[in-house]
TORKOL-4160 file (C-alpha; in steps of 0.2 Angstrom, whole numbers, padded with zeros to 4 digits, m for minus):
410
<pt num="1" X="0496" Y="0549" Z="0656"/>
<pt num="2" X="0512" Y="0555" Z="0647"/>
<pt num="3" X="0505" Y="0549" Z="0630"/>
<pt num="4" X="0489" Y="0555" Z="0621"/>
<pt num="5" X="0481" Y="0543" Z="0609"/>
<pt num="6" X="0470" Y="0556" Z="0601"/>
<pt num="7" X="0481" Y="0558" Z="0586"/>
<pt num="8" X="0481" Y="0540" Z="0582"/>
<pt num="9" X="0469" Y="0542" Z="0568"/>
<pt num="10" X="0483" Y="0551" Z="0559"/>
<pt num="11" X="0496" Y="0538" Z="0563"/>
<pt num="12" X="0506" Y="0536" Z="0547"/>
<pt num="13" X="0510" Y="0518" Z="0552"/>
<pt num="14" X="0492" Y="0513" Z="0550"/>
<pt num="15" X="0494" Y="0515" Z="0531"/>
<pt num="16" X="0503" Y="0498" Z="0532"/>
<pt num="17" X="0488" Y="0490" Z="0542"/>
<pt num="18" X="0479" Y="0484" Z="0526"/>
<pt num="19" X="0495" Y="0473" Z="0522"/>
<pt num="20" X="0491" Y="0462" Z="0537"/>
<pt num="21" X="0475" Y="0452" Z="0533"/>
<pt num="22" X="0472" Y="0446" Z="0551"/>
<pt num="23" X="0470" Y="0464" Z="0557"/>
<pt num="24" X="0453" Y="0465" Z="0547"/>
<pt num="25" X="0445" Y="0452" Z="0558"/>
<pt num="26" X="0455" Y="0450" Z="0574"/>
<pt num="27" X="0461" Y="0461" Z="0588"/>
<pt num="28" X="0479" Y="0455" Z="0585"/>
<pt num="29" X="0490" Y="0459" Z="0601"/>
<pt num="30" X="0502" Y="0444" Z="0601"/>
<pt num="31" X="0516" Y="0450" Z="0590"/>
<pt num="32" X="0528" Y="0445" Z="0604"/>
<pt num="33" X="0523" Y="0427" Z="0599"/>
<pt num="34" X="0519" Y="0427" Z="0581"/>
<pt num="35" X="0519" Y="0443" Z="0571"/>
<pt num="36" X="0504" Y="0445" Z="0559"/>
<pt num="37" X="0507" Y="0438" Z="0541"/>
<pt num="38" X="0510" Y="0452" Z="0528"/>
<pt num="39" X="0499" Y="0450" Z="0513"/>
<pt num="40" X="0515" Y="0450" Z="0502"/>
<pt num="41" X="0519" Y="0433" Z="0509"/>
<pt num="42" X="0507" Y="0427" Z="0496"/>
<pt num="43" X="0517" Y="0434" Z="0482"/>
<pt num="44" X="0533" Y="0428" Z="0489"/>
<pt num="45" X="0527" Y="0410" Z="0491"/>
<pt num="46" X="0520" Y="0410" Z="0474"/>
<pt num="47" X="0537" Y="0416" Z="0468"/>
<pt num="48" X="0544" Y="0401" Z="0476"/>
<pt num="49" X="0532" Y="0389" Z="0469"/>
<pt num="50" X="0533" Y="0397" Z="0451"/>
<pt num="51" X="0552" Y="0396" Z="0452"/>
<pt num="52" X="0552" Y="0378" Z="0457"/>
<pt num="53" X="0539" Y="0374" Z="0444"/>
<pt num="54" X="0547" Y="0383" Z="0429"/>
<pt num="55" X="0566" Y="0382" Z="0433"/>
<pt num="56" X="0567" Y="0366" Z="0442"/>
<pt num="57" X="0585" Y="0361" Z="0447"/>
<pt num="58" X="0591" Y="0377" Z="0439"/>
<pt num="59" X="0583" Y="0387" Z="0454"/>
<pt num="60" X="0598" Y="0382" Z="0465"/>
<pt num="61" X="0611" Y="0391" Z="0455"/>
<pt num="62" X="0598" Y="0405" Z="0451"/>
<pt num="63" X="0596" Y="0411" Z="0469"/>
<pt num="64" X="0591" Y="0397" Z="0481"/>
<pt num="65" X="0608" Y="0392" Z="0486"/>
<pt num="66" X="0613" Y="0410" Z="0490"/>
<pt num="67" X="0597" Y="0414" Z="0499"/>
<pt num="68" X="0604" Y="0412" Z="0517"/>
<pt num="69" X="0616" Y="0426" Z="0514"/>
<pt num="70" X="0605" Y="0436" Z="0502"/>
<pt num="71" X="0590" Y="0436" Z="0514"/>
<pt num="72" X="0602" Y="0440" Z="0528"/>
<pt num="73" X="0608" Y="0455" Z="0519"/>
<pt num="74" X="0590" Y="0462" Z="0519"/>
<pt num="75" X="0589" Y="0459" Z="0538"/>
<pt num="76" X="0606" Y="0467" Z="0540"/>
<pt num="77" X="0597" Y="0484" Z="0536"/>
<pt num="78" X="0587" Y="0482" Z="0551"/>
<pt num="79" X="0602" Y="0477" Z="0562"/>
<pt num="80" X="0613" Y="0490" Z="0555"/>
<pt num="81" X="0625" Y="0476" Z="0550"/>
<pt num="82" X="0637" Y="0477" Z="0536"/>
<pt num="83" X="0633" Y="0466" Z="0521"/>
<pt num="84" X="0639" Y="0448" Z="0522"/>
<pt num="85" X="0638" Y="0447" Z="0541"/>
<pt num="86" X="0621" Y="0440" Z="0543"/>
<pt num="87" X="0616" Y="0422" Z="0538"/>
<pt num="88" X="0600" Y="0413" Z="0539"/>
<pt num="89" X="0596" Y="0397" Z="0549"/>
<pt num="90" X="0581" Y="0387" Z="0555"/>
<pt num="91" X="0580" Y="0393" Z="0573"/>
<pt num="92" X="0590" Y="0399" Z="0588"/>
<pt num="93" X="0592" Y="0382" Z="0595"/>
<pt num="94" X="0602" Y="0376" Z="0580"/>
<pt num="95" X="0612" Y="0393" Z="0579"/>
<pt num="96" X="0617" Y="0392" Z="0597"/>
<pt num="97" X="0622" Y="0374" Z="0596"/>
<pt num="98" X="0632" Y="0378" Z="0581"/>
<pt num="99" X="0641" Y="0392" Z="0590"/>
<pt num="100" X="0644" Y="0381" Z="0605"/>
<pt num="101" X="0651" Y="0368" Z="0594"/>
<pt num="102" X="0665" Y="0380" Z="0589"/>
<pt num="103" X="0671" Y="0383" Z="0607"/>
<pt num="104" X="0683" Y="0374" Z="0618"/>
<pt num="105" X="0678" Y="0374" Z="0636"/>
<pt num="106" X="0695" Y="0373" Z="0645"/>
<pt num="107" X="0698" Y="0379" Z="0662"/>
<pt num="108" X="0700" Y="0392" Z="0669"/>
<pt num="109" X="0691" Y="0401" Z="0654"/>
<pt num="110" X="0676" Y="0389" Z="0653"/>
<pt num="111" X="0661" Y="0398" Z="0661"/>
<pt num="112" X="0645" Y="0402" Z="0652"/>
<pt num="113" X="0636" Y="0416" Z="0660"/>
<pt num="114" X="0617" Y="0420" Z="0658"/>
<pt num="115" X="0602" Y="0424" Z="0669"/>
<pt num="116" X="0589" Y="0412" Z="0675"/>
<pt num="117" X="0576" Y="0422" Z="0665"/>
<pt num="118" X="0585" Y="0417" Z="0648"/>
<pt num="119" X="0573" Y="0409" Z="0636"/>
<pt num="120" X="0574" Y="0390" Z="0640"/>
<pt num="121" X="0580" Y="0384" Z="0623"/>
<pt num="122" X="0596" Y="0394" Z="0625"/>
<pt num="123" X="0598" Y="0386" Z="0643"/>
<pt num="124" X="0596" Y="0369" Z="0636"/>
<pt num="125" X="0609" Y="0371" Z="0623"/>
<pt num="126" X="0622" Y="0378" Z="0635"/>
<pt num="127" X="0618" Y="0366" Z="0649"/>
<pt num="128" X="0622" Y="0352" Z="0636"/>
<pt num="129" X="0639" Y="0359" Z="0635"/>
<pt num="130" X="0643" Y="0353" Z="0653"/>
<pt num="131" X="0648" Y="0337" Z="0645"/>
<pt num="132" X="0662" Y="0346" Z="0636"/>
<pt num="133" X="0668" Y="0355" Z="0651"/>
<pt num="134" X="0657" Y="0370" Z="0652"/>
<pt num="135" X="0654" Y="0378" Z="0669"/>
<pt num="136" X="0637" Y="0386" Z="0669"/>
<pt num="137" X="0635" Y="0402" Z="0680"/>
<pt num="138" X="0617" Y="0407" Z="0682"/>
<pt num="139" X="0613" Y="0425" Z="0688"/>
<pt num="140" X="0597" Y="0425" Z="0698"/>
<pt num="141" X="0584" Y="0437" Z="0696"/>
<pt num="142" X="0579" Y="0446" Z="0712"/>
<pt num="143" X="0561" Y="0449" Z="0707"/>
<pt num="144" X="0557" Y="0435" Z="0694"/>
<pt num="145" X="0554" Y="0448" Z="0681"/>
<pt num="146" X="0571" Y="0458" Z="0679"/>
<pt num="147" X="0589" Y="0456" Z="0680"/>
<pt num="148" X="0600" Y="0468" Z="0690"/>
<pt num="149" X="0614" Y="0475" Z="0679"/>
<pt num="150" X="0625" Y="0475" Z="0694"/>
<pt num="151" X="0622" Y="0456" Z="0696"/>
<pt num="152" X="0626" Y="0452" Z="0678"/>
<pt num="153" X="0642" Y="0462" Z="0677"/>
<pt num="154" X="0648" Y="0455" Z="0693"/>
<pt num="155" X="0646" Y="0437" Z="0686"/>
<pt num="156" X="0656" Y="0441" Z="0671"/>
<pt num="157" X="0675" Y="0438" Z="0675"/>
<pt num="158" X="0691" Y="0432" Z="0668"/>
<pt num="159" X="0685" Y="0414" Z="0669"/>
<pt num="160" X="0670" Y="0418" Z="0657"/>
<pt num="161" X="0671" Y="0412" Z="0640"/>
<pt num="162" X="0654" Y="0417" Z="0633"/>
<pt num="163" X="0638" Y="0427" Z="0639"/>
<pt num="164" X="0623" Y="0421" Z="0629"/>
<pt num="165" X="0609" Y="0433" Z="0635"/>
<pt num="166" X="0592" Y="0439" Z="0629"/>
<pt num="167" X="0591" Y="0458" Z="0624"/>
<pt num="168" X="0573" Y="0458" Z="0629"/>
<pt num="169" X="0567" Y="0445" Z="0641"/>
<pt num="170" X="0552" Y="0435" Z="0634"/>
<pt num="171" X="0543" Y="0433" Z="0651"/>
<pt num="172" X="0542" Y="0452" Z="0656"/>
<pt num="173" X="0549" Y="0462" Z="0641"/>
<pt num="174" X="0563" Y="0468" Z="0652"/>
<pt num="175" X="0576" Y="0477" Z="0641"/>
<pt num="176" X="0594" Y="0473" Z="0647"/>
<pt num="177" X="0608" Y="0485" Z="0645"/>
<pt num="178" X="0617" Y="0476" Z="0631"/>
<pt num="179" X="0630" Y="0489" Z="0629"/>
<pt num="180" X="0636" Y="0488" Z="0647"/>
<pt num="181" X="0636" Y="0469" Z="0646"/>
<pt num="182" X="0646" Y="0469" Z="0630"/>
<pt num="183" X="0658" Y="0482" Z="0637"/>
<pt num="184" X="0661" Y="0471" Z="0653"/>
<pt num="185" X="0663" Y="0455" Z="0643"/>
<pt num="186" X="0676" Y="0463" Z="0632"/>
<pt num="187" X="0686" Y="0470" Z="0647"/>
<pt num="188" X="0689" Y="0452" Z="0653"/>
<pt num="189" X="0691" Y="0444" Z="0636"/>
<pt num="190" X="0674" Y="0436" Z="0635"/>
<pt num="191" X="0661" Y="0436" Z="0620"/>
<pt num="192" X="0643" Y="0440" Z="0620"/>
<pt num="193" X="0629" Y="0431" Z="0610"/>
<pt num="194" X="0614" Y="0443" Z="0611"/>
<pt num="195" X="0597" Y="0435" Z="0608"/>
<pt num="196" X="0587" Y="0448" Z="0600"/>
<pt num="197" X="0572" Y="0438" Z="0596"/>
<pt num="198" X="0561" Y="0449" Z="0607"/>
<pt num="199" X="0569" Y="0466" Z="0601"/>
<pt num="200" X="0573" Y="0465" Z="0583"/>
<pt num="201" X="0559" Y="0474" Z="0574"/>
<pt num="202" X="0552" Y="0484" Z="0589"/>
<pt num="203" X="0568" Y="0491" Z="0599"/>
<pt num="204" X="0580" Y="0500" Z="0588"/>
<pt num="205" X="0598" Y="0495" Z="0590"/>
<pt num="206" X="0614" Y="0494" Z="0580"/>
<pt num="207" X="0626" Y="0479" Z="0581"/>
<pt num="208" X="0640" Y="0491" Z="0576"/>
<pt num="209" X="0637" Y="0503" Z="0590"/>
<pt num="210" X="0635" Y="0489" Z="0602"/>
<pt num="211" X="0651" Y="0481" Z="0596"/>
<pt num="212" X="0642" Y="0464" Z="0600"/>
<pt num="213" X="0651" Y="0448" Z="0595"/>
<pt num="214" X="0636" Y="0439" Z="0589"/>
<pt num="215" X="0617" Y="0442" Z="0587"/>
<pt num="216" X="0604" Y="0428" Z="0585"/>
<pt num="217" X="0586" Y="0428" Z="0584"/>
<pt num="218" X="0571" Y="0423" Z="0573"/>
<pt num="219" X="0558" Y="0430" Z="0561"/>
<pt num="220" X="0542" Y="0423" Z="0570"/>
<pt num="221" X="0539" Y="0438" Z="0581"/>
<pt num="222" X="0541" Y="0457" Z="0578"/>
<pt num="223" X="0549" Y="0454" Z="0561"/>
<pt num="224" X="0533" Y="0446" Z="0554"/>
<pt num="225" X="0543" Y="0434" Z="0544"/>
<pt num="226" X="0535" Y="0418" Z="0550"/>
<pt num="227" X="0543" Y="0401" Z="0556"/>
<pt num="228" X="0558" Y="0392" Z="0550"/>
<pt num="229" X="0570" Y="0407" Z="0548"/>
<pt num="230" X="0582" Y="0411" Z="0562"/>
<pt num="231" X="0597" Y="0423" Z="0559"/>
<pt num="232" X="0615" Y="0424" Z="0565"/>
<pt num="233" X="0625" Y="0440" Z="0564"/>
<pt num="234" X="0644" Y="0438" Z="0567"/>
<pt num="235" X="0655" Y="0453" Z="0569"/>
<pt num="236" X="0666" Y="0453" Z="0553"/>
<pt num="237" X="0683" Y="0453" Z="0562"/>
<pt num="238" X="0678" Y="0437" Z="0572"/>
<pt num="239" X="0672" Y="0426" Z="0558"/>
<pt num="240" X="0689" Y="0417" Z="0554"/>
<pt num="241" X="0691" Y="0412" Z="0572"/>
<pt num="242" X="0677" Y="0400" Z="0572"/>
<pt num="243" X="0676" Y="0382" Z="0565"/>
<pt num="244" X="0659" Y="0375" Z="0570"/>
<pt num="245" X="0659" Y="0356" Z="0573"/>
<pt num="246" X="0640" Y="0357" Z="0568"/>
<pt num="247" X="0643" Y="0359" Z="0550"/>
<pt num="248" X="0640" Y="0353" Z="0532"/>
<pt num="249" X="0643" Y="0356" Z="0514"/>
<pt num="250" X="0635" Y="0373" Z="0513"/>
<pt num="251" X="0650" Y="0379" Z="0525"/>
<pt num="252" X="0663" Y="0373" Z="0513"/>
<pt num="253" X="0674" Y="0385" Z="0504"/>
<pt num="254" X="0670" Y="0376" Z="0488"/>
<pt num="255" X="0654" Y="0365" Z="0491"/>
<pt num="256" X="0652" Y="0360" Z="0473"/>
<pt num="257" X="0670" Y="0353" Z="0472"/>
<pt num="258" X="0663" Y="0339" Z="0483"/>
<pt num="259" X="0680" Y="0337" Z="0492"/>
<pt num="260" X="0682" Y="0322" Z="0503"/>
<pt num="261" X="0690" Y="0322" Z="0521"/>
<pt num="262" X="0689" Y="0336" Z="0534"/>
<pt num="263" X="0680" Y="0352" Z="0529"/>
<pt num="264" X="0689" Y="0367" Z="0522"/>
<pt num="265" X="0678" Y="0381" Z="0529"/>
<pt num="266" X="0672" Y="0396" Z="0518"/>
<pt num="267" X="0682" Y="0412" Z="0522"/>
<pt num="268" X="0666" Y="0422" Z="0525"/>
<pt num="269" X="0649" Y="0421" Z="0534"/>
<pt num="270" X="0645" Y="0405" Z="0525"/>
<pt num="271" X="0657" Y="0396" Z="0536"/>
<pt num="272" X="0642" Y="0396" Z="0549"/>
<pt num="273" X="0631" Y="0387" Z="0537"/>
<pt num="274" X="0628" Y="0368" Z="0537"/>
<pt num="275" X="0616" Y="0358" Z="0526"/>
<pt num="276" X="0605" Y="0364" Z="0512"/>
<pt num="277" X="0594" Y="0379" Z="0517"/>
<pt num="278" X="0575" Y="0379" Z="0520"/>
<pt num="279" X="0571" Y="0389" Z="0505"/>
<pt num="280" X="0552" Y="0392" Z="0507"/>
<pt num="281" X="0554" Y="0399" Z="0524"/>
<pt num="282" X="0567" Y="0412" Z="0518"/>
<pt num="283" X="0555" Y="0418" Z="0504"/>
<pt num="284" X="0542" Y="0421" Z="0518"/>
<pt num="285" X="0554" Y="0429" Z="0530"/>
<pt num="286" X="0560" Y="0441" Z="0517"/>
<pt num="287" X="0542" Y="0449" Z="0515"/>
<pt num="288" X="0542" Y="0454" Z="0533"/>
<pt num="289" X="0560" Y="0460" Z="0533"/>
<pt num="290" X="0556" Y="0472" Z="0519"/>
<pt num="291" X="0542" Y="0480" Z="0527"/>
<pt num="292" X="0551" Y="0482" Z="0544"/>
<pt num="293" X="0566" Y="0489" Z="0535"/>
<pt num="294" X="0555" Y="0501" Z="0525"/>
<pt num="295" X="0544" Y="0507" Z="0540"/>
<pt num="296" X="0560" Y="0509" Z="0551"/>
<pt num="297" X="0562" Y="0502" Z="0569"/>
<pt num="298" X="0563" Y="0519" Z="0576"/>
<pt num="299" X="0546" Y="0524" Z="0570"/>
<pt num="300" X="0539" Y="0507" Z="0576"/>
<pt num="301" X="0547" Y="0510" Z="0593"/>
<pt num="302" X="0540" Y="0528" Z="0595"/>
<pt num="303" X="0523" Y="0521" Z="0592"/>
<pt num="304" X="0526" Y="0506" Z="0603"/>
<pt num="305" X="0531" Y="0517" Z="0618"/>
<pt num="306" X="0515" Y="0528" Z="0615"/>
<pt num="307" X="0503" Y="0513" Z="0615"/>
<pt num="308" X="0511" Y="0503" Z="0629"/>
<pt num="309" X="0512" Y="0519" Z="0640"/>
<pt num="310" X="0493" Y="0521" Z="0637"/>
<pt num="311" X="0490" Y="0503" Z="0640"/>
<pt num="312" X="0499" Y="0503" Z="0657"/>
<pt num="313" X="0488" Y="0518" Z="0662"/>
<pt num="314" X="0472" Y="0510" Z="0656"/>
<pt num="315" X="0476" Y="0493" Z="0665"/>
<pt num="316" X="0480" Y="0502" Z="0681"/>
<pt num="317" X="0464" Y="0512" Z="0680"/>
<pt num="318" X="0455" Y="0495" Z="0681"/>
<pt num="319" X="0465" Y="0490" Z="0696"/>
<pt num="320" X="0475" Y="0477" Z="0686"/>
<pt num="321" X="0494" Y="0474" Z="0690"/>
<pt num="322" X="0506" Y="0478" Z="0677"/>
<pt num="323" X="0521" Y="0467" Z="0680"/>
<pt num="324" X="0532" Y="0472" Z="0665"/>
<pt num="325" X="0544" Y="0487" Z="0668"/>
<pt num="326" X="0535" Y="0504" Z="0668"/>
<pt num="327" X="0550" Y="0514" Z="0663"/>
<pt num="328" X="0550" Y="0515" Z="0644"/>
<pt num="329" X="0569" Y="0513" Z="0643"/>
<pt num="330" X="0568" Y="0497" Z="0653"/>
<pt num="331" X="0555" Y="0487" Z="0642"/>
<pt num="332" X="0553" Y="0480" Z="0625"/>
<pt num="333" X="0537" Y="0481" Z="0615"/>
<pt num="334" X="0526" Y="0470" Z="0627"/>
<pt num="335" X="0516" Y="0474" Z="0642"/>
<pt num="336" X="0512" Y="0460" Z="0655"/>
<pt num="337" X="0496" Y="0462" Z="0665"/>
<pt num="338" X="0492" Y="0451" Z="0680"/>
<pt num="339" X="0473" Y="0447" Z="0683"/>
<pt num="340" X="0472" Y="0442" Z="0701"/>
<pt num="341" X="0458" Y="0431" Z="0708"/>
<pt num="342" X="0458" Y="0425" Z="0726"/>
<pt num="343" X="0450" Y="0408" Z="0721"/>
<pt num="344" X="0465" Y="0404" Z="0710"/>
<pt num="345" X="0478" Y="0417" Z="0706"/>
<pt num="346" X="0489" Y="0405" Z="0696"/>
<pt num="347" X="0476" Y="0399" Z="0683"/>
<pt num="348" X="0466" Y="0415" Z="0680"/>
<pt num="349" X="0480" Y="0421" Z="0668"/>
<pt num="350" X="0479" Y="0406" Z="0656"/>
<pt num="351" X="0460" Y="0406" Z="0657"/>
<pt num="352" X="0459" Y="0425" Z="0653"/>
<pt num="353" X="0470" Y="0423" Z="0638"/>
<pt num="354" X="0459" Y="0408" Z="0632"/>
<pt num="355" X="0443" Y="0418" Z="0634"/>
<pt num="356" X="0450" Y="0433" Z="0625"/>
<pt num="357" X="0455" Y="0422" Z="0611"/>
<pt num="358" X="0438" Y="0415" Z="0610"/>
<pt num="359" X="0432" Y="0433" Z="0608"/>
<pt num="360" X="0445" Y="0436" Z="0594"/>
<pt num="361" X="0457" Y="0446" Z="0605"/>
<pt num="362" X="0473" Y="0437" Z="0603"/>
<pt num="363" X="0486" Y="0438" Z="0617"/>
<pt num="364" X="0494" Y="0425" Z="0628"/>
<pt num="365" X="0500" Y="0421" Z="0645"/>
<pt num="366" X="0517" Y="0417" Z="0654"/>
<pt num="367" X="0518" Y="0410" Z="0671"/>
<pt num="368" X="0523" Y="0422" Z="0684"/>
<pt num="369" X="0521" Y="0437" Z="0673"/>
<pt num="370" X="0503" Y="0437" Z="0667"/>
<pt num="371" X="0494" Y="0440" Z="0651"/>
<pt num="372" X="0506" Y="0447" Z="0637"/>
<pt num="373" X="0499" Y="0461" Z="0626"/>
<pt num="374" X="0509" Y="0468" Z="0612"/>
<pt num="375" X="0504" Y="0482" Z="0600"/>
<pt num="376" X="0514" Y="0483" Z="0584"/>
<pt num="377" X="0515" Y="0495" Z="0568"/>
<pt num="378" X="0497" Y="0489" Z="0563"/>
<pt num="379" X="0489" Y="0491" Z="0580"/>
<pt num="380" X="0475" Y="0504" Z="0582"/>
<pt num="381" X="0468" Y="0513" Z="0597"/>
<pt num="382" X="0453" Y="0503" Z="0595"/>
<pt num="383" X="0462" Y="0487" Z="0597"/>
<pt num="384" X="0469" Y="0492" Z="0614"/>
<pt num="385" X="0452" Y="0499" Z="0619"/>
<pt num="386" X="0444" Y="0483" Z="0614"/>
<pt num="387" X="0457" Y="0473" Z="0625"/>
<pt num="388" X="0453" Y="0483" Z="0640"/>
<pt num="389" X="0434" Y="0482" Z="0637"/>
<pt num="390" X="0434" Y="0463" Z="0634"/>
<pt num="391" X="0445" Y="0459" Z="0649"/>
<pt num="392" X="0434" Y="0470" Z="0660"/>
<pt num="393" X="0419" Y="0461" Z="0654"/>
<pt num="394" X="0427" Y="0444" Z="0657"/>
<pt num="395" X="0431" Y="0448" Z="0674"/>
<pt num="396" X="0414" Y="0456" Z="0678"/>
<pt num="397" X="0404" Y="0441" Z="0671"/>
<pt num="398" X="0417" Y="0428" Z="0678"/>
<pt num="399" X="0417" Y="0422" Z="0660"/>
<pt num="400" X="0435" Y="0416" Z="0662"/>
<pt num="401" X="0428" Y="0402" Z="0674"/>
<pt num="402" X="0422" Y="0392" Z="0659"/>
<pt num="403" X="0440" Y="0389" Z="0656"/>
<pt num="404" X="0445" Y="0384" Z="0674"/>
<pt num="405" X="0433" Y="0370" Z="0675"/>
<pt num="406" X="0428" Y="0361" Z="0692"/>
<pt num="407" X="0444" Y="0367" Z="0700"/>
<pt num="408" X="0437" Y="0383" Z="0706"/>
<pt num="409" X="0418" Y="0380" Z="0704"/>
<pt num="410" X="0407" Y="0386" Z="0718"/>
């Protein structure tokens, strides 16, 4: 194997492990779905409660109102984005809908291009734009796990308005060539919305170097920021071009002037806001952002590549199929493993994940890919070894059949 886990006992990132309480009692390998909660969230949430309790309505003018931009500035350190270019929202569905509401789908430039492996919520948002004149162009995956760059670039032409794609595919952890896609889109006058939900916090990238138009994502996964805190980056030179129809008083140039009539948009990133912010979620998200920014995504990536490469080798030694890309440069932080059973190959994956969870080894499953396993900065060699050992035990004892029921009973 190209990576040796022997030095893991001296892994400097493990000094952060005590900050994640669940790691004390659980083999936590599901950061691609919900990152482990940092212990500092307790402090942040108490700060929120104490502020509400003692400052009351004054809290709005003393920090709450500006939190979408203030917390966005913390995340900007991770994205290599300039201050004032990232704003916080509830989730990616809201963000993509807000962006879509600012576009005009007029032929011939009315095409929306993405792959059939995009995250479904993004598809739903853009499919809904058909009623406004959008033409959806879906790039088909050749293998159900990856998207050929050639196919994606070919689909982007002078009729393309926007390309909303995933940086890392949720199903297989395939890492798309964002730089090449952005370059092609800009050549034909299109814009790219890069969904970095599965890359921010585990795959290093710079929004400045990519020259990407917009980046969206959330805090639930690798950022360990919890639910309810999505983010939007907008390239500074583009901000003034957009006037979202999904809007509200927080996007107004002078929200507390309470002006009637059509909105007068703020001249900065605040023009992409709408109503009052979800303050508690922003307190929680900040705790995760601060840790990831201090540790550094480059260090997390180096550890991730070492661990995932070991995991690929260990899984294949057991005869299990690794369905995620094996080349380090083509995958994010997750490894997908298929456990085949001639009795019922379609249901063994969910059953395996359920039995592992019963044994306090947390992973999950996605149809057509297999069980998803994700080491993060707090993962130890023992965590990976336990996953292998427990999965092997489950297969050897047919323990997973307890989750399949009568369907495959002998």
